[in-house]
Structures are given as C-alpha cells and as structure tokens.
N, C-alpha and C positions, 0 to 999 in steps of 0.2 A: 503493499499500499504506499502511496506516496505521503510524504510527510505532511502533517497538518500544518498549514501555514496562516490561514487567515479566517476570519469570521465574516461570512457574506452579509450578514445582518448589520454589521457594524458600519461606521461611516469612513469617509476618505481621510487619509493620514493628513496631519498637520502641514501646511504650507512652509517651506523653507524661508528663514527671514535673511539669509546671507545676501549682502549686496553686490552686484555686478560691477567690476571695474571697466574703466574705459581708457585704453592706453593713448587715445588721441585727443587733442586739445579743439576747442572751438570758440570762435569768437562771438557767437550768437548769445545775446543776452537772454533770449526767450529760451534756448537750450539749457543754459546755466541755471536759469530760474526753474526749470522743469526737473533738471537733475538733483538740485538742492531740494526741492519738494518731495521728490521720491526718496531721497536719502534720509530726510527727516521721518517720513512715513515709516520707512522699513525700521529705523531706529526705534521708534515709537512701538512698533510691533514686537521688536526683540525685547524690550524693556517690559511690555505687558506680559509676555511668556515667561520671563525670568521672574517676575512678581508672583506668578500663579504658584499656589502651594497646594499640595495633596497630602493627606495623611491617611493612614490605615490603622485599624485597630484589629488586633489578631484575637482569635478565640483562644481557648485555654491550651491548645496544642503547641502555641509558640511559633516564633517565626522561622526557627530551624526544624520544623516538623518533618521534613523531606517530603512534604505533601502540599496541600493546597494553601496553606499560609505562606510557605516558602515560595511557592509559584507565584502567588499574588505579589510578594514583595519584589520578585524579579521583574514582574510586569511593570511595576511602579518605577524601579531602577532604569528600566529601558524607556520608559516615559520620559524620565528626567533626561536622559541620554539623548533622546530625539527631540526635546523641546527647550530644555533649559529651565524647565519648571523644578521647583523644590520639592522633594518629597521626604516623607519621614514615617516611622511606624511607632506603636507602642504596643507592648505585649501584655496580654491579660493571663494573670495567673489563676483567677477564679472568676466565675460568673459575676460575682459582685463588683468587679473592677471595670466591667463594661461602660457603665454610665460615667464613672470617673474619668475613664480615658477618653470617652467621646467628648465630655465637657473640656477636657484639657486640649483636645485637637481643635475645638472650636475657639477656645481662648487664644490658641497660638496663630489665628488668623488664616486658617486653611479655607480655600474656597470649595473643596470637595472632600468629604471625609468618607472612607469605605470601612464597612463593617464586614469582617471575613467570617462567615458562617451563619447558618440559619438560627443558631442560638441566640444571636444578637438582635433578632427581629423587633422585639419589644424596646430595647434600648435605643434602636435606631429610630423607632417611631417617636419616642419621648424627646429624643434630642432634637429631631427635625421640628417638632412643634415648637420647642423652646428657641430654636434658631432658624426661622423662616427664610432668611437670606443666605443660607448656606446650603449647598447641594450635598445630600447623603446618597450613598450607594451601598448595596448588600449583595454579597455573594451567596447563592443557593437559598434564596428566599423571594417569594412573590407575596404580594398583598392582594386582598379582595378588593380594597378600595386604596390604591397606592396614592399617598400623600404627593402634592405637586413638586416638593422638593426632595423626593425620595426615588431612587431608580432600583428596581430588582433585577438580578442577573441570576437565571437558572440554567441548568444543563440537563439533557435527557441522559443522565447517567446509566439508565438501564441499557441503553444502546451498546456502549462499549462493554458494559457488564455481561451482556449477552454473548458478545464474541468471546470473551475470556472464558466464560462458562463453557461455550461450545469447545474452545480449545482445551480446557481441563478434562471435559468429557472424553474428548478424542485421545487425550494423552495419558490419562491415569491407568496405572497398572493393577491397582487394588480395587478399583471400581468404587472407591470411597474418597470424597474430597470435602473440603472445609470452608467455611466462611466465618471470618471474625469482624464484628461490627464495632463501632465506636459506641455511641448512643443511639438507641433505636428512634426513628423519627421518619418523617416523609422522605427526605433526602438519602437517608442510608437504605430505606426500603427499596428505593430504585436499584441500589447496588446488589443487594441480596436477592431480590426477586428477578432482576434481569439476569443475574449470574445463574440462579437456580433454573431459570427457563432455559438458558443456553446450554446447560448440563442436560436437562430433559431432552432438548432437542437432539443433542449427540447421543444419548442413550437409545433414543428412539431409531435413529439412523443406524446405530451399531447393532441394534435388536438385543440390547442387554439392560440391567438395572444397575444405575449408578445413584448413591445415596449422598446426601449432603448434610454434613453436621454444622449447624449454624449457632453461634454464640456471640454474645455481646460483652464488652469489657465495662460498659457504662462510663467510659471516659474517652477522651481524644488525646490524653497526654501520658497515661500511664503505661510506658513501653514494657515495664516489667510484667504487668498483668497480661499485656498481648503475648509476651513470650511465653508465659505459664500456660495460657489457653492454647496456644498453638502447639506447644510441645506435647501437651495431653493429647491434642488431635492426631499428631503424627505417631505417637506411641500406641493410639488406638486404631491405627490402620489407614488413616488419611495420608496420601502421597503428595497431594497439591493442597494448598490453602490460600484462598483470596481474602485480602483485608481491605477494609473501607474504614479506617479507623485513625487517621492522622499519625500522631506520634506513636500512638499504641501499635501501629503497623511496622515501626521500627524494630520493636520487640518480635513481632511475628516474622519478620525476615531473618532476625538473629536466630530464632528458633529452627527456621528451614535450614540455615547454615550449620548448626550443630547437629541437626538430624540427617544432614546431607539429603534433604528432600526438596521439592519444588514449592514455590510461593509465586502468587501473582501480586504484582504492585498496583497502585492506584494513584490517578491524579496526574502524574507525570511518569516517564519511564524511569522506573526505579532499578534498572538492571545494574546500574552503577554501584548499588549498594551491596550487591551480591551476583557478581556475573555468572557464577556457577549455579545458581539457585533460582534466579527471577526468571521464570518461564516467558511472561509478557506482563504488561500493564494495561489497566482500563484508564486511559488517559481522557482528562478534560483541560483544555487550555485555559485555565483561569487567568494565566498571564496575559493572553492576548485580550481577553474581555476587559481587564483592568485597563491595559493600554488604550484600547479604542474608545472605551466609555469616557476615560479621562480626557482623551484629546477632544472628543465631541464638547466636553464640559469646558475645556480651555478655550475652544473656538467660539464659546457662547451659544452652542446649540442647545435646544430644549431637551433634557435627558430625564427630567423628572415626571413623575406621574405615569410611568410606564415599566414594563418589565421585558427585558431582552431574554429570548429563549434560544439556546443554542444546542445542537446535536450533530449527528453524522451529516446531515443534508448541508450544514453550513461549514462543514470540515472543522469543526470545534471540538469534536471528540474522537476517539478512535484507539487503535493499538499500534505499537511501534512497528516500524518496517523491519527492524532487525528481530531475527528469530533463531538464534543459535541453538537453542535448546529444544526445538520443535522441528518436525519434518517440513519440507516445503509443501507437501500434500496437505497437511493440517492447516498450515498458514494460508495457502491459497483457497481452500475451502472457506475459512473464516472470512477472507475477503470476498468471496462470492456471496456470503450471508450479509456482509457489509451493504452490497449492493441491494440485495432484497430489502434490507431495512430502509435504505433510501427510497426504493420504489414503493415501499409500504405493503410489499408482498408479506412481509413479517412485521408485527408490531410487538416488541419486547414489552412484557409486563413492568409497571412501576410500582406495584403494591401486591399484597397477598391475594386480593380477591381476583385481580386480573391474572395473576399467576394460575390460580386454580382453573380458571377458565381456560387459559393457555394449555396448561397440562391436560386438561380434559380433551382439547382439540387433538391432542397427539395420539389418543387411544382409538 
C-alpha cells in the first residue's frame, strides 16, 4: 500500500511568505512603489504567522506515549516548521489536570488549543464557553451540538483495525489472538470490534475458528499493567496481541519481546519499538490532522462548529507498507480488503452491536 500522505478533507497548505528578489534595478517610481507595498504586505504576513500560537494538552498517557499524543505533538512541530507559528504542550498526569492545563494554555495567549483524547471532551467544552474568542479542537471526539469555537476530529479507527485483525487471523498459528484496550469507550470500541471483525473474516475465509481474548487496562498510562495483561495472554496461548491503549501499549510490546511473540501496534507504525515482534500497525495520522486543521485556523478559516471525519477513503488511516514479518500473500490480501472498505463493499463494525450483525452475516 502506498504510504498515507494527506487528508483529502483538509484544506490547502499555508502560502509561503518568502519574498522574491529582483537582481535588476528600475527607474520607475510606480514600480518602486509597487515593490515596496508588496514587501510591506509580505512582511506583515510573516509577522502574523510568527505571532500565531498553538498549544496542546495531552491526556494522561503523556507526550512520549509512542502513540497518539506523540503523533499529535509531531504534527504541531511540523506545523511550526512550515509556518513559523509558536507551539507548545502541557502534559496531564491525571484527569483533574485537564481544566487547569487548558486554563494555562488560554492565559498564555494561544489562538488555538488542542485537547488530545476523548476523555477531555467536557473540559474542552467548559474552556470554550469561558473563552469564546479562542478556538479549541479535540482529537477523537465529536459533539451532538458542536460549539462555534470548537472543532472535533475523529477517525474511523475500525477500518485499519479490521485490516490488522484480518492479518492476525491469517497469521496466527495457535488460532488464539488477543486485544488489550486502554479505557473502554466509543473510540476504543472501534479498535476492538473492527479488529474482532477482521479476525472473524479471516477465520471464515480459512474455514476455521479463531478466538479473541479481549481485556482492558482501565488506563492509558500504566505500561506495567499492559505488560502484565499481555504476558498472561501469551502464556495462555495467544501468539498475536493487538493493543489500543496509548502508553499501556508500550508494556504490551515489551511483553511480546520477552515472550518472543507477535504484537500489533496502533496509531503510528510502531515497528521501530520491536522490529522482530511488531507484525503491523493500525495507523491513524493524527499528526496530519493536527497540521492541516491548525493551518486552517492560522489562515483565518472557519474551523469551529464542525467535525472532521477521516478514514481510508481520505487516506488518513491504514497499515504500513513495510511487512517483513508477514507473507506478501497476506499483505496483498489485506490491501485488497482495504479497497473493498473504500468501495463500501465491506463496512467494518465500530461497536459491539454492529459486530454481532457483521459476525452473523458471515455464517
């Protein structure tokens, strides 16, 4: 699969403010006046971009979670590199930190403030009400009635999860695979039930039964708990475990390394954490969403009051092209399924009820 590079629903990149030089001279007063006006306008544009400040507040997983907080920060850093805007982040150690950190971001003069993770939904709403002149955006959450200065960004995570589930089903030798979630909720349901549907689809194709052991850490930060859960799964016969658990997933990957088993990463290509163990990853390009929505805000475009919804059709989620630990046949079969999802021939389930319907359709 070609590498995912852009979100089609996002808008055009920010215009470069670099002034063009002219080696020739002119005696025309009109030309000189025009050139001076253009230079002044371009200088003003550059100053405006330099003054634009964006901050993000992490969830409890922290900025170095090797997952979506880290991907979000990478997106802001690229945004700063591209535009000259000033960016910053504040880490939340516990949920009670959300409101305090959002208040600090507002006091620091930021024009756009990102909340990373659905757990911050209420805190973002309250902050937006208190600061109507500031734009807020949140990853992995949408609102029934989105405030005019709030932007939701969601991903159809069930789509790449279906693909990695299919790969797990095609790859398992024990016919038993695992799933480790962070905190159960609407977003993590997409990962779990998309994954389970992909496993079921592979099992049907292969004519055998494959079981899925699903457990939750009730945390996105406790990597030790993730390691303990996954270690038990491996000792109980699972040979592949998929995690959707933020920093908890780092522990899951460590368990795979110790057990010499396979693991499936999440949010970004996590193969660099364990090249001999990470079979594939269910990626969603949070960094690109952060970049492009932030650029819209910088350019003065109306981003509030709506939700951006990204999936395979927009090339915003997927699996890595590199597949050293699986056969070409399995990888190519997964890519063929990707096209079926884009064509809506297959609709991966995002919740338990839809999963039951999907599973019944395979019988």
